[in-house]
C-alpha positions in Angstrom: -47.3 -13.2 -10.6 -44.9 -10.4 -9.3 -42.4 -8.5 -11.3 -39.5 -9.9 -9.4 -40.6 -13.7 -9.5 -40.9 -13.2 -13.3 -37.1 -11.5 -13.6 -36.2 -14.3 -11.7 -37.6 -17.2 -13.6 -36.6 -15.3 -17.0 -33.1 -15.1 -15.5 -33.3 -18.6 -14.4 -34.7 -19.7 -18.3 -31.5 -17.4 -19.7 -28.8 -19.5 -18.0 -30.5 -22.7 -18.7 -30.6 -21.5 -22.8 -26.8 -21.0 -22.5 -24.3 -23.4 -23.8 -22.0 -25.3 -21.3 -24.1 -23.8 -18.1 -27.5 -25.2 -19.4 -29.3 -27.1 -16.6 -25.8 -27.2 -14.5 -25.9 -24.0 -13.9 -29.7 -22.7 -14.1 -30.7 -25.2 -11.2 -28.3 -24.1 -8.6 -28.6 -20.3 -10.0 -32.6 -20.5 -9.6 -32.6 -22.4 -6.1 -30.4 -19.7 -5.1 -32.5 -16.9 -6.1 -35.1 -18.6 -3.7 -37.4 -19.9 -6.1 -39.6 -23.2 -5.5 -37.6 -26.4 -6.7 -40.5 -27.3 -8.9 -40.8 -24.2 -10.7 -36.9 -24.1 -10.9 -37.1 -27.1 -12.9 -39.6 -26.5 -15.3 -38.2 -23.1 -16.2 -35.0 -24.6 -16.5 -35.8 -27.6 -18.5 -38.0 -25.1 -20.7 -34.9 -22.6 -20.9 -32.8 -25.5 -22.2 -35.3 -27.0 -24.8 -35.2 -23.7 -26.6 -32.4 -23.1 -28.4 -32.4 -27.1 -29.7 -34.5 -26.6 -32.8 -32.7 -23.8 -33.7 -29.3 -25.7 -33.2 -30.7 -28.5 -35.0 -32.0 -26.5 -38.2 -29.2 -23.7 -38.8 -26.1 -25.4 -37.3 -24.9 -26.5 -40.8 -25.6 -23.4 -42.5 -23.8 -21.4 -39.7 -20.9 -23.7 -39.8 -20.6 -23.2 -43.9 -20.9 -19.5 -43.2 -18.1 -19.5 -40.7 -16.2 -21.8 -42.6 -15.2 -19.1 -44.9 -12.8 -17.7 -42.3 -9.5 -19.6 -41.6 -9.6 -18.7 -37.6 -13.2 -20.3 -37.5 -12.2 -23.2 -39.5 -9.7 -24.5 -36.9 -12.0 -24.2 -33.9 -14.7 -25.5 -35.7 -12.8 -28.3 -37.1 -11.6 -29.0 -33.3 -15.5 -28.4 -32.0 -16.7 -31.1 -34.8 -13.8 -33.5 -33.8 -14.9 -33.3 -30.2 -18.5 -33.7 -31.0 -17.6 -36.9 -32.8 -15.8 -38.3 -29.8 -18.7 -37.5 -27.5 -20.9 -39.0 -30.0 -19.6 -42.5 -30.0 -22.4 -43.6 -27.6 -25.2 -42.3 -29.9 -23.6 -43.6 -33.0 -24.0 -47.1 -31.4 -26.9 -46.9 -29.4 -28.8 -44.3 -31.6 -31.9 -42.8 -29.6 -30.8 -44.6 -25.9 -27.5 -43.0 -26.6 -28.9 -39.6 -27.3 -30.9 -39.7 -24.2 -28.0 -40.9 -22.2 -25.7 -38.1 -23.9 -27.9 -35.4 -22.6 -28.9 -36.8 -19.5 -25.4 -37.1 -17.8 -25.0 -33.5 -16.3 -21.3 -33.2 -17.1 -19.5 -30.6 -18.9 -19.6 -31.5 -22.6 -23.1 -32.6 -22.4 -26.5 -31.5 -22.6 -29.2 -30.4 -24.9 -26.7 -28.2 -26.9 -24.1 -31.2 -27.5 -27.2 -33.3 -28.2 -28.6 -31.1 -30.8 -25.5 -30.9 -32.5 -24.3 -34.7 -32.4 -28.0 -35.5 -33.8 -27.7 -33.2 -36.5 -23.8 -34.2 -37.5 -25.1 -37.7 -37.2 -28.3 -37.3 -39.4 -30.7 -38.2 -36.7 -34.2 -36.4 -37.8 -35.6 -33.5 -35.6 -38.9 -35.3 -35.0 -37.0 -38.3 -33.7 -34.2 -36.3 -31.7 -36.4 -33.7 -30.1 -38.0 -36.0 -28.0 -34.8 -38.0 -27.2 -33.1 -34.9 -26.2 -36.5 -33.7 -23.9 -36.0 -37.1 -22.0 -32.5 -36.5 -21.5 -33.1 -33.0 -20.2 -35.8 -33.9 -18.1 -33.8 -36.5 -16.5 -30.6 -34.3 -16.2 -32.8 -31.9 -14.5 -34.1 -34.2 -12.0 -30.8 -35.2 -11.4 -29.5 -31.5 -11.1 -32.5 -30.5 -8.6 -31.9 -33.5 -6.6 -28.2 -32.7 -6.0 -28.8 -29.0 -5.8 -31.3 -29.8 -2.7 -28.6 -32.1 -1.4 -30.9 -35.4 -2.0 -28.3 -37.0 -4.3 -24.5 -37.1 -4.4 -22.6 -36.9 -7.5 -20.2 -39.0 -5.7 -22.4 -41.5 -4.3 
């Protein structure tokens, strides 16, 4: 693989790893770089999944540490409240709800939110990871189709 292709793949993967952007940003980014759609899909899915186990393992400890400062307390309380609101579907349907939460390519959904919701609702990692992966695979397919003009989000 030539160096520029590796850098483009690494950059696409990096975008996919970031909260908020995730696949919604990585797939159009990778396609804009001229990467083949199949490669963009694979690199984006891999990049989007990389932070998920770390989020699930360490988010509670990070929250406990940050709660020591009032500035963070208010922000984390809002984040937890929004996460619980986003997680209503997960609370009701558990694993299918988690897959759907991650699969919908809209702001406030995705692998980061899915990992946080799964952790807050006590879903074990060995159950949550395959569900989050399924949602990421679906979301990646939707975003690739939309980015290629094969599907309109407005139907």
